[in-house]
N, C-alpha and C positions, 0 to 999 in steps of 0.2 A: 797695529796688533788690539788683538780684542780677544773675551773670553778665557778661557784656557791657557796656561803659560805656554803648554807644549805645542799648539797652533797658531799660525799666522796667517791670518786676513788682510786681505787690500776692501777697502770701504769706497765704494762709487755713492756718492749723495745726489739718488734719483728725484725725478721730478714727487714719484709714490712711497719714498724713503730710501732706505738705505740698503744697497744690493751689497751681497758680500761675496766675492770674489776668489776662487781656491788658486793659489801660485802654485808654482811648481817652479822650485829652486834649482832643481837639477837642469834646467834648459831654458832657467831665467825667462816664464814666461806666465800667463794666466789662464785660466781656462773659465770659460761663462757658455753655458745652454742658450740654445736660439730664443726660449723666452724672457733669460736675464737679458740680452744683447737687446732684445724688444724694450722690457723695463727703461734699460740704460734712458733710449732713446726716445721712448712716451712714444712709439709707434707700433703697430699688430705685427705678431709675429711673421705673415703672410708677405711683409712688407718686408723684415728683414730676408728671408725668404730669396723674395726676388734680388735681393742686393747680395745676396749672397753665390746665387747662380750666374749672375754676372760676374764677381768676382773670380772665379774659379771658370768661369768660357773663357773670359780675355787673360787667363792665365797669369791674374798678378799674382796669384799665390798659387801655391800646390795644397790640392786637396789633404795630399794622406798626411803630411807634415805639419799642415794647422787646424784638423779635426778628429776627434778620438771619441769612440763610445765608451761610456759610462754607465754602470748599473747605479738606477735612482730606486731607492726603497725609501716606501710611504706608506703610513695605515690609513687607507679607504674605509670607514666604518668599522665594522669587526674583523676587516681582511687585509693581509700585508700583500701589497701591493710590486711585485719588482718587474722595474723595464727600463729597457737599455734607450738612453738618451745621447745623443750628438752634442757635444761642446768644441767649443771652437777659442784658439789662441789670442795672444794680446795681436798678433801680427791680423787676424782677421777683424778687433774690435777695434782696431785703429782705422782701417781698412773700409769698415762700414760707418764709421764716424766721420770720415770725411767725405761723404759720398751724402749723408743724410742732411739735407739741405732746409735747417730748421733753426732756432732757438737754441732747444735740446742739443743740438750737434754741434751748434757752436762752443756751450757750453763744458759739453766732452771733451774738446778738443784743447778749450781753456784749461779745463782738471789735467788732460793726458800732459800738457806743454808743463803745467806748473809741476807737477808728480815728477814727470823728468828732471826737469830743474832742479829740485829738490833732492832727488837720490844723487842725482853730479854734484853738488855744490856741498851736500853736508851728509850724504851716504847713508841717509832715513829719510822719513816723512811722517808725521804726528798726523792724525785724526782727532781733532778733541771731543767730537760728539762722543766717539767709541770709550775715551779716555772719563770723560764724565760720568759715564755709565755704572764705572765700575773704577774707580780712584784704586783702590788698592791693588788690585790684579795689573795696573799701569806701574803704581812704583815697583810690587814682586817683577815687574817684565824691564822695568829701567836696571834692577837689581841684577838681573840674567844678562844684558846686553854687556854690560860696567864688566863681567865674568870672563864672558869671551872677548875683549878686547884686553883684557887686561896684561896678560902675556905678549901682544903681538904691540913690539914700537911702532909697526908704520900706521897706528888707527889710532887719533889723538881727540878722540871724542869724548872721554872721559869729564871734562869741563863743561862743556854743553849737554851730555846729560844729568850733570849736577844740578845747572842752571836750570833744566827742564822739571827735575824731580822737584830743587826748592820753592819756585813759582809757581807748580801744579793748577793752585788757586785760582791762580792769576789766566789761566787760560779759560775756566769755567767761567769766572767773572766778567773777562770782556764777552766771550761769548752769549753770555745772560743779559747784558748790555745790549750786544747788538740784535737780541731779540724781544727784547723788553719782557726776560725773563725773571723773575724777584723775587726774591723767599716772600713767603706770606706768616710763614710760622715766628712765634716770638710768645715774653711773656706779657700775660693780662689781668695781672694783679692789678689791684683797685691802689692810686694813689693820688693824695692832691697837693697840688703845690699851688702857690699864689704868687700874684704879679710882685705882688709887699717884699714877699720872702727873695725872690728876684732880686729887687730894687737895692734890697738890703746887700747880697752879697755880690751883686754889680758895682755898688759903691766902695765896698772893701777893693777888690779890682780897682777902679777909677785910683782909690787912695796909695795902691802899690806903684799903678804905675805914672803916676806924677812923682811921687818919690824918685823914681828911676828916672824922672824927666822925660818918660816915653807917653805924654797924655798932658791937655791941660784940662782947665776945669770946665770945657763944654762938655768933656769925654761923656758918653752916656746919660746927656741932658735931653729928657724927650722933648720934641718935636711939638706935640701936643699932648697932652694930660691924656691920661688914658690910652696911649697906643700901647703901650707893653700889656694891660692889663686884657685888650683888643686882642692881642696874639694867645695869650694864655687861653682865652678863651674858647678860640678858633683851636688850639690844639685840644681841648676837652669837650668839642662840640659835640653834641649827641643829636641824633633823629630818631624818632620812636624807639627811645628807650634806649638804642645799641649806638657805643660810640662810633662817630667818622672813622677816626686812627683808631683801633681796637687795641695793638700792641703798645708799652710801653718804648718799644725800639721804634714806632711809625711816629710814637706823638715826640719822641726827642728829635728823631728826623727834620719832622716837620716846625718846631717849635727853632732848629737849626737855620731852617728853611727861610718863615717867617720873618725872622728879627733880619736874615740879612739882607733879603730881596726886600722887604717892607719899609727901611731905613726909618725904624722909628725914631731915632735917636742922633742930633745933629751931626754929632760926631762918633766913631768907634763900632759901627753895627757888626762889620768883620768880626773885630774882637771880643764884642760883645755875645754876639751869635756863636761864637766857637764858645766863649766861656757858659755860657746856656746849656749848651749843648751838654759839654763834659759833668755840669753843675745837676741835669737832669737825670745822666744816666747814673750819677752818685746818690742821686736822692733814691733814685728806683732800684737801689742797689744790683746795678747791671754791672758784671766784670767787665771792662773796657781798657784797661790801661793795656792790655799783650796783646791788643788788637789795633787800640788806638794810637799811636806815639804822637808826637809834639811834629813831627815829620808829615806826619798822617794829616792829622787836624790842620793843618798850615794848608796843606795840597787840598783841601775838601773846603774848607771856608775860601780860598781863590778863586776853585772849579766853582763853586754856585754862586758866586758874585760875579765872575765873567759869563753864566751861563745865560744862554735866551729861558725868558719865562716858559717859556712855550715844552722846554725840555725838564721843566721841574718834575713830572714823575720820574723820569730815570736819573736824575739826580739824587734824589729819595732811596730809588731804588739800588744807587749803590751804596750809599750810608748802609740800607738793610744787610748788603752783600757783607760789607764789613763787618759788623756787628751779629752777622750770623756766622761770619766764620769760625773753625774751631781753635785753631790754635797760632800762636804766634806764627810763626813758619806760614802759615798759612795768607795773612795778612799784608802781603806784600803789593798788592794792586796800586796803593797810590803812597808806599813809600818811598821817601827822597835816599838815593846809593850815594 
């Protein structure tokens, strides 16, 4: 689903970008021009012409029932040009797809098979890239679908659609993770914190944990004097007068990561890192409690502790995604069920 609510489109992610195919629900098919088919398979239109001739010549498909003429209107300079173009239906697309002997052809066949599987098992398919472009339109479309199935006792999709809606930010977050596209925005106001301040408050945490018999006297003891001060220095380091980590969100995420992964303490690095993270956010005046609950904080801490050092930027990125989410509903990426 994409764009206007009254217009449903099917999206195929080709090598050169998204290709929008127009569905014909009366005939349970889609229509694509020769150029679109060429774009899907990353070949020339002439190549598609050859395949079409062979398909129709061998009588694999009937041309009259799988091909139609459509009027294409487009602006060229100051003129409005109208052209008649041929469009081909889904049967042709699939037939061509199985004749293309390339990686692109293989990818199309995988996509077609997966899309068909989703339609059969779920009754619908989701395109996360299209959703991300217009979050609100997606939510409105979900509401429309819910109205359609409301009075139909045979369609039990309400629960699934509610899950999709409730966890909509998760689909964006996971897509961002896969593509290494993380938020750059955040607060750039200046604050100053010291290792000494953090040590004092970590000592309060230590006493609380010892009282509960959840820690011993070695909790929070530095392996080497100056370890924590070095981490704070890294968080606030600058190059040519510019902060390396420019936003408060980036600084908090790196403080969290460095304490867990650098093991500055003899014991309690994970708990100290988690505490230091929310301690910094509190000092910076960042509203985080609706975005990062205790379960989420625990999950983040374990995720960082178990992560490969080469995935540092992805770990930081996940934290930034959470801190940049808008509401509690959107913070479901790492929330424990």
